[in-house]
C-alpha positions as CSV (number, residue, x, y, z in Angstrom):
1,M,-12.8,6.5,-9.5
2,L,-11.5,3.9,-7.2
3,L,-13.9,1.7,-5.6
4,L,-12.5,-0.9,-3.3
5,Y,-14.3,-4.0,-2.2
6,R,-14.7,-5.1,1.4
7,Q,-15.5,-8.7,0.9
8,L,-11.9,-9.8,-0.5
9,K,-10.9,-13.3,0.7
10,P,-7.1,-14.0,1.1
11,A,-7.0,-16.6,-1.5
12,L,-5.7,-13.9,-3.8
13,P,-3.7,-11.6,-1.7
14,Q,-4.3,-7.7,-1.7
15,K,-1.0,-7.1,-4.2
16,V,-2.5,-9.0,-6.8
17,F,-6.1,-7.5,-6.6
18,C,-4.4,-4.1,-6.5
19,R,-2.2,-4.8,-9.6
20,L,-5.2,-6.4,-11.6
21,W,-7.9,-4.0,-10.7
22,A,-5.9,-0.7,-11.5
23,V,-5.2,-1.5,-15.0
24,M,-9.0,-2.5,-15.6
25,G,-9.7,1.1,-15.5
26,K,-12.9,2.6,-13.9
27,L,-14.5,0.0,-11.5
28,Q,-18.1,-0.2,-10.9
29,S,-20.3,-2.0,-8.5
30,K,-22.4,-4.6,-10.3
31,L,-26.0,-5.6,-9.4
32,R,-26.9,-9.4,-9.2
33,H,-28.2,-10.0,-12.8
34,S,-27.6,-12.3,-15.8
35,T,-25.6,-11.0,-18.6
36,Y,-23.8,-12.2,-21.5
37,K,-20.1,-12.2,-22.8
38,Y,-19.5,-11.4,-26.3
39,R,-16.4,-12.0,-28.6
40,P,-15.3,-9.8,-31.4
41,D,-16.9,-11.8,-33.9
42,G,-20.3,-11.2,-32.4
43,L,-20.7,-14.7,-31.0
44,T,-22.1,-15.3,-27.6
45,E,-19.8,-17.1,-25.5
46,E,-21.5,-18.0,-22.2
47,R,-24.1,-16.9,-19.9
48,V,-22.7,-15.6,-16.5
49,Q,-23.8,-14.4,-13.1
50,T,-22.7,-11.1,-11.5
51,K,-23.2,-10.1,-8.0
52,A,-23.4,-7.0,-5.7
53,F,-20.6,-6.2,-3.4
54,Q,-20.0,-3.7,-0.8
55,E,-19.1,-0.3,-2.5
56,Y,-17.1,2.3,-0.9
57,S,-16.8,6.2,-1.3
58,P,-14.4,7.0,-4.2
59,A,-10.8,8.1,-3.1
60,H,-10.1,10.2,-6.1
61,V,-12.0,12.6,-8.0
62,D,-10.7,11.4,-11.6
63,A,-9.7,8.2,-12.9
64,V,-7.1,5.9,-11.0
65,S,-3.9,5.1,-12.8
66,V,-2.4,2.7,-10.5
67,V,-2.6,0.8,-7.2
68,A,0.0,-0.9,-5.2
69,T,0.2,-2.5,-1.9
70,L,1.8,-0.8,1.2
71,N,1.0,-3.5,3.8
72,S,-1.5,-6.1,4.8
73,D,-4.3,-3.6,5.5
74,L,-3.3,-0.5,3.1
75,C,-2.9,0.1,-0.5
76,V,-1.8,3.2,-2.2
77,S,-3.6,4.6,-5.4
78,G,-2.6,7.3,-7.8
79,G,-4.4,8.9,-10.3
80,R,-5.3,11.8,-12.7
81,D,-6.2,14.1,-10.0
82,K,-2.4,14.1,-9.4
83,T,-2.7,12.9,-5.7
84,A,-1.6,9.6,-4.0
85,V,-4.0,8.2,-1.3
86,A,-3.4,5.6,1.2
87,Y,-6.5,3.6,1.7
88,N,-7.5,0.8,4.1
89,W,-9.2,-1.7,2.0
90,K,-10.7,-3.7,5.0
91,T,-12.5,-0.6,6.5
92,G,-13.2,1.4,3.3
93,H,-11.5,4.5,5.0
94,M,-9.0,6.8,3.5
95,V,-6.0,7.2,5.8
96,K,-4.1,9.8,4.1
97,R,-3.7,12.0,0.8
98,F,-0.5,13.1,-0.6
99,R,-0.2,16.0,-2.9
100,G,2.9,17.5,-4.8
101,H,2.7,16.4,-8.4
102,E,1.6,18.6,-11.1
103,R,0.4,16.2,-13.5
104,E,-1.2,12.4,-13.4
105,I,0.4,9.7,-11.3
106,T,1.4,7.1,-13.5
107,K,3.2,4.3,-11.3
108,I,3.7,3.6,-7.6
109,A,6.3,1.5,-6.0
110,C,6.4,0.8,-2.2
111,I,9.4,-0.1,-0.2
112,P,9.2,-3.3,1.6
113,K,8.5,-3.6,5.3
114,S,8.2,0.1,5.5
115,N,5.4,3.0,5.5
116,Q,7.2,4.7,2.4
117,F,6.5,4.6,-1.3
118,F,7.3,6.4,-4.6
119,S,5.1,7.7,-7.1
120,A,6.1,8.7,-10.7
121,S,4.1,11.2,-12.9
122,R,3.6,12.7,-16.2
123,D,5.3,15.7,-14.9
124,K,8.7,13.8,-15.2
125,T,9.4,13.7,-11.5
126,V,9.3,10.7,-9.0
127,M,8.6,11.5,-5.5
128,M,9.2,9.8,-2.2
129,W,6.6,9.7,0.6
130,D,6.3,8.4,4.1
131,L,2.9,7.5,5.6
132,Q,4.1,8.7,9.1
133,G,5.4,11.8,7.8
134,S,4.0,14.9,6.4
135,S,1.7,15.2,3.3
136,Q,4.6,16.8,1.5
137,P,7.4,14.6,-0.4
138,R,10.4,13.6,1.5
139,Q,12.5,13.5,-1.8
140,Q,11.9,14.7,-5.2
141,L,13.9,12.8,-7.9
142,S,14.4,14.7,-11.4
143,G,16.2,13.5,-14.4
144,H,13.9,12.3,-17.1
145,A,12.8,14.4,-19.9
146,M,9.5,12.8,-20.3
147,V,6.7,11.0,-18.4
148,V,8.0,8.4,-15.9
149,T,6.6,5.0,-16.6
150,G,8.8,2.4,-14.7
151,L,9.8,2.3,-11.0
152,A,11.5,-0.6,-9.2
153,V,12.7,-0.8,-5.9
154,S,16.1,-2.9,-5.1
155,P,15.4,-6.0,-2.9
156,D,17.6,-4.3,-0.1
157,S,15.7,-1.0,-0.6
158,S,19.2,1.1,-1.2
159,Q,18.4,1.8,-4.9
160,L,15.4,2.9,-7.0
161,C,15.5,2.3,-10.9
162,T,13.2,4.5,-12.9
163,G,12.2,4.3,-16.7
164,S,10.6,6.7,-19.1
165,R,9.3,7.5,-22.5
166,D,12.6,9.5,-23.3
167,N,14.3,5.9,-23.8
168,S,16.1,5.8,-20.6
169,L,16.6,4.3,-17.2
170,L,18.2,6.0,-14.4
171,L,19.5,4.3,-11.1
172,W,19.1,6.4,-7.9
173,D,21.0,5.9,-4.5
174,L,18.1,6.4,-2.0
175,G,20.6,7.3,0.7
176,T,21.8,10.5,-1.1
177,G,19.0,11.0,-3.6
178,Q,21.6,11.2,-6.4
179,C,21.4,9.5,-9.9
180,V,24.3,7.3,-9.9
181,E,23.9,5.6,-13.3
182,R,22.0,6.4,-16.7
183,A,21.4,4.0,-19.8
184,S,19.8,5.1,-23.0
185,V,18.7,3.0,-25.8
186,S,17.1,4.3,-29.0
187,R,13.3,3.7,-29.5
188,N,13.4,2.1,-25.8
189,L,10.1,3.6,-24.6
190,V,9.7,1.9,-21.2
191,T,6.2,0.5,-20.2
192,H,7.2,-1.3,-16.9
193,L,10.1,-2.2,-14.4
194,C,10.5,-5.2,-12.1
195,W,13.4,-6.0,-9.9
196,V,14.6,-9.6,-9.7
197,P,14.2,-10.9,-6.2
198,R,17.6,-11.4,-4.6
199,E,19.5,-10.5,-7.9
200,P,21.2,-7.2,-9.1
201,Y,19.0,-7.5,-12.3
202,V,15.8,-5.1,-13.3
203,L,13.5,-6.4,-16.1
204,Q,12.0,-3.8,-18.4
205,S,9.2,-4.2,-20.9
206,S,9.0,-1.7,-23.8
207,E,7.0,-0.1,-26.7
208,D,9.7,-1.5,-29.1
209,K,8.3,-5.1,-28.6
210,T,11.2,-6.2,-26.5
211,I,11.9,-7.3,-23.0
212,R,15.4,-6.5,-21.7
213,L,17.3,-7.5,-18.6
214,W,19.5,-5.0,-17.0
215,D,22.5,-5.4,-14.8
216,S,22.2,-2.7,-12.0
217,R,26.0,-3.0,-11.6
218,G,26.9,-0.1,-13.9
219,L,23.2,-0.2,-15.6
220,Q,24.3,-2.4,-18.5
221,M,22.3,-4.6,-20.6
222,A,22.5,-8.1,-19.8
223,H,20.1,-9.6,-22.2
224,V,17.3,-9.1,-24.8
225,F,14.8,-11.5,-25.1
226,P,13.4,-12.4,-28.8
227,T,11.3,-9.6,-30.1
228,K,7.7,-9.8,-30.1
229,Q,5.0,-8.9,-32.4
230,Q,3.3,-6.4,-30.4
231,I,4.0,-3.5,-27.8
232,Q,5.0,-5.2,-24.5
233,T,2.8,-3.4,-22.0
234,H,3.7,-4.9,-18.5
235,C,6.2,-7.4,-17.1
236,D,6.4,-9.3,-13.7
237,V,9.0,-11.8,-12.0
238,S,8.3,-14.9,-10.3
239,V,9.1,-14.9,-6.5
240,D,12.0,-17.4,-7.0
241,G,13.4,-15.3,-9.6
242,H,13.5,-18.1,-12.0
243,T,10.9,-17.0,-14.6
244,C,9.3,-14.0,-15.9
245,V,5.9,-12.9,-17.7
246,S,5.3,-10.2,-20.2
247,C,2.2,-9.2,-22.0
248,S,1.3,-7.7,-25.4
249,S,-1.0,-5.1,-27.0
250,G,-3.3,-6.1,-29.8
251,F,-7.1,-6.2,-31.0
252,G,-9.4,-8.5,-32.1
253,G,-7.4,-11.6,-30.7
254,E,-4.3,-10.6,-32.7
255,G,-1.4,-10.3,-30.1
256,C,-3.4,-10.0,-26.9
257,E,-1.1,-12.7,-25.1
258,A,1.0,-13.2,-22.3
259,T,4.4,-14.9,-22.4
260,L,6.6,-17.0,-19.8
261,W,10.2,-16.7,-20.3
262,D,13.1,-18.5,-18.6
263,L,15.3,-16.3,-16.6
264,R,17.9,-18.8,-15.5
265,Q,19.8,-20.5,-18.4
266,T,18.2,-20.7,-21.8
267,R,16.2,-17.4,-21.3
268,D,13.9,-19.0,-23.9
269,R,10.1,-18.5,-24.4
270,M,8.4,-21.4,-22.2
271,C,4.7,-20.9,-22.6
272,E,2.1,-18.4,-24.1
273,Y,-1.4,-17.5,-22.7
274,K,-3.6,-16.8,-25.4
275,G,-7.4,-16.0,-24.6
276,H,-7.9,-12.2,-24.5
277,F,-9.5,-10.2,-27.5
278,Q,-7.9,-6.9,-26.7
279,T,-4.7,-5.5,-25.2
280,V,-3.4,-7.1,-22.2
281,A,-2.6,-4.4,-19.8
282,S,-1.2,-6.4,-16.6
283,C,0.3,-9.9,-15.8
284,V,1.2,-11.1,-12.4
285,F,2.3,-14.4,-10.8
286,L,0.1,-15.6,-8.4
287,P,1.0,-17.2,-4.9
288,K,1.0,-21.1,-5.3
289,P,-2.1,-22.6,-3.7
290,T,-2.3,-25.7,-1.6
291,A,-1.6,-28.1,-4.3
292,L,1.5,-26.1,-5.4
293,M,0.1,-25.4,-8.9
294,P,1.9,-22.3,-10.4
295,M,-0.5,-19.8,-11.8
296,I,-0.6,-16.5,-13.6
297,A,-3.3,-13.8,-13.8
298,T,-3.8,-11.2,-16.7
299,S,-6.1,-8.4,-17.1
300,A,-7.0,-6.8,-20.5
301,H,-8.8,-4.0,-22.0
302,D,-11.6,-6.6,-23.0
303,S,-12.8,-6.1,-19.4
304,T,-11.6,-9.4,-18.2
305,V,-9.3,-11.1,-15.7
306,K,-8.0,-14.6,-16.5
307,I,-6.2,-17.0,-14.3
308,W,-4.0,-19.5,-16.1
309,N,-2.1,-22.6,-15.4
310,Q,1.5,-21.4,-15.7
311,D,2.7,-24.7,-17.0
312,T,0.2,-25.7,-19.5
313,G,-1.7,-22.4,-20.4
314,V,-5.1,-23.7,-19.5
315,T,-7.6,-21.1,-18.2
316,G,-11.3,-20.4,-17.3
317,N,-13.6,-23.1,-18.0
318,K,-11.1,-25.6,-19.4
319,W,-9.0,-25.1,-16.0
320,E,-12.5,-25.6,-14.2
321,R,-13.1,-28.9,-16.1
322,E,-9.7,-30.3,-15.5
323,R,-9.2,-29.3,-12.0
324,V,-10.7,-32.4,-10.4
325,A,-8.6,-34.8,-12.6
326,M,-5.6,-32.6,-11.5
327,G,-6.5,-32.8,-8.0
328,V,-6.5,-29.1,-7.5
329,E,-9.2,-26.8,-6.0
330,R,-9.7,-23.5,-7.7
331,P,-8.7,-20.6,-5.5
332,E,-11.8,-18.7,-4.4
333,G,-12.2,-15.1,-5.4
334,P,-14.7,-12.1,-5.1
335,E,-16.9,-13.7,-7.7
336,D,-17.5,-16.7,-5.5
337,Q,-18.8,-14.8,-2.5
338,Q,-22.6,-14.9,-1.7
């Protein structure tokens, strides 16, 4: 069930909220009350206040799997009910529902500066939709043997890269709808794909605990980052294309971290962000605030979203205590609204 909040402020843009909240699972409105956060070792961490927010009618009849930003007013969600929904998060109104998949929708990727988007599904297909067209798909791309788990649109919107649990990546020409390249690596169960801005490279996370960089010119593997200890569940690339971040599965604080990597020269690990107690499901770069401090956000199965100083790895209360000394104001989020 998808519940969207009306009182979101622009400090964290819609795209960030969509990507973070989607992986947190079922969203529920919270009444104003006091509660405690508990660590896996049973120790009480701190007393926190939760607040009530505007609640909208659900857009889906089953769990929501993914949410992506279509434009400044609209987001697109997909879920276990096999449908994609365009939703105006400002007004709380559903704009359009798209039907065509036979199984759960797993990923959504929007074409920049357009009303078109792609959805991937457990039915092994990818479909292209147009908000201004009919409720039926404009294109259907079939080529994977298992669930499609990665979608990435090229910066010029001419190509689409897809990944699957069948160990393969496919590159599609969006003009013709044809698969033009295919690559396969043993045990490479794709979990997410990102296209590097202004570059021909595609970043990929995998269940084999690795992060790979692919050159779309021939779909050749350009680099493999050092293998992690846990499954890599998600990845993201900075707007400038200089760095990328990946996150890990885990339990009880083992694993459960996000890792910053250099994409330019050394391609070494630059920083790690530790603090979650269960699998980190999503990691994204946040737009730079006024003070130009680079930040990263992560969400995890421990029901928390954390904001990190990209350079130091400081988060939460530590960041709050140090922000005055650093001359930076913390970006306001929904939890700050009265």
